[in-house]
Structures are given as structure tokens and as C-alpha cells.
C-alpha positions, 0 to 999 in steps of 0.5 A: 754197604753202609757208608759215612760221608763228610763234605770237603770244601774243595777237590781232594788231590791226595790223602793220608790215614793213620790211627783213624786220623785222615789228612786230605790235601789239595789246592790251597788247603789241608783238612784233618778228619777223624773217623770214630768207629765207636760212635753209633750215630751217623757222624762217625766221620767228622772234620777236626780242622782246616788249614788254608795255605797263603803266601805273599808271592802272587806270582807263585800260586802253585806253591799253595797247591799240594799234589802228594803227601807222605808220612815220615816218622812224626812228620807229614811231607807235602809235595807242591806244584811249585816244586816245594816240599813242606814239612808239618808236625803235629801240635796240641793246639788248633789246627793240630798241624804246624808247618816247620819248613818249606823248601824248593827241591824241584824245578817242576811239580812234585808228583810223588814222595816216598819215605825211606832210610838210605844205606847210612840209616838216614831218614830220606824222602825220594821225590819224582817230578815233572822236571824229569828228575828223581831226587833223594833228600834228607828230611831235616836239612833237605840235603840232596844225596842223589839226582837221577835224570830221565828223558821224560816226566817222572809221574810215579815212583813205587817201592817194591820188594823182590824175591831176595827181600830187597827194596827196589823202586819202579819208576814210571815215566810219562811216555810209558817206560818203566825202569827198576832201580835197586836201593842204591839207585843203580838201574836193574832192568827196564820192564818192556811194553806189550803195546806200542803206545806212549802212555803212562803205566802204573805199578803196585805190589800185590800184597794179598796173593795166596800161594797154595804151594807156599813157594812164594810170598806176598811180594812175589807179584806186581800189578802193572796197567797198560792203557786198558789192560791190567797185567800181573808180573812175577819176580823170577830168579833169572839173570837180567839181560844187562845189554838191554838196560840203558843206565841214566846219569846219576850225580853223587854228592850233597847239594844245598839250596839258596836261602831264598828257597827256604821260608815258612808259611 
């Protein structure tokens, strides 16, 4: 297998690719790369720019550490170890990304961000954090629409599609519990563990599943890890046992944050 390589200054924590443009993020940096498929040389992967994150808050170095990145229309949303999100827009001038805002939305590190549209067709980001919450915010004005509280750190959030083509979210807690919520963030079910081990489980859709009988679709299955096991689960039409589902508290309404949390790099 042939490969192309380009050295990164620091350890990559997360990355994003679109139209052969690659954005890599980590502690104190954002780097942009370009993959040129038409270049017949060994330089198909090249660095375009580098952004070093600096701020005057010496007591909050976690603000410079980016843990996750997500695309939302024409913007890139970064989640920071300090609980901040930063919004970046493309620019025609070097370094080709411009920070337009940074706001603190969580009390702890942000582990995952998902872009979505809510029931009112408003662009929102859904973020999960080690502060044991999931929050739904509008992108432009960071107004909070929903907060879900859990009993442990939320390490991952995955969007999945059920048999009715409806969006669901699988929420992974640090203690291994997996909860499924619908698009309105009402709890649907809890996926039980097969082993009595309190370790995180990871979830993803299986997008290339072949079904010779044409009875299903590419989203009929989800893959779940459990310690050293990998399991495949299939959506069914059976009614869920609601008696085994414990509903978490959800706070409705719009929330705003103090001005001291809003500042740019």
C-alpha cells in the first residue's frame, strides 16, 4: 500500500477532512493540510498553514487544548478542554481560518460535538462533556436550548438512524452505560451490558452493510465495543420495555452566559 506523509509539530487529538482539505487540532494548535491527488510526486500531502492558540489567561491553559472538531455549514466548531467552544470561518488570507467567537458552554472538557438541525430548523451543536451533561446550543448566538444531566462523564455522542429513518442519539457514559435518545431528546431505551464491567463502550453506524434479501438498509445495524469484544446490534420493530428505562432530568428553556465567558483569541 502506498502512503504519503507530512510531519505534524505536535500530537494530533482530532481532525477533519473536506474536499481534500484536512484540519488537524490538538494542544495549542490548528494545522491545515492539502491533499493534492493530481500531484504525481511524493508531495501530495502538504501543510498549508498553522495557527498557534494563545491567550492572556495563564490560569486557564486548557483553553488552548482542542479535544474535538466538527463542521457546521461554512464554519468549524472546536471543543476545548476548558469547556469552551470556538468558531472558525474560512478566510482568503493566511492562515485561511479566522476565529469569530469563543464561548464557555461547559464546566468541564468537551469530549464530542455534533452538528444538527432542531425541530425548528435552527442550526445547533450538541456537545457532551466530562461535567456529566449534554447541551444543545444555537451556533451563532450560543443560546442553550436543552441540558441533559447524567450520573457520570459523557465521553461520546453518536448520531444513528433507526428503521423509521428517524434520528437518534446514542450517549456513551464513562461507566459503560449506553442510552438512546430520540431527536427531541426524550429517552427511548438503554442498551444493556453483556459483561459486568464499568468501562466505556463506543458506538457507530455500519454504513456499508449488504443485505441480499433487500429487507434492510445501510442503517439497520450499529456496532458497539465492550472491553475486548465487538458486537453488532440490529434495530427491531419490537416495542421497548419502558419499565426498564430511567428518564434523566431535562431542563427546557433558553440559557445565556455571562459576558466574561465570551472573548476572542
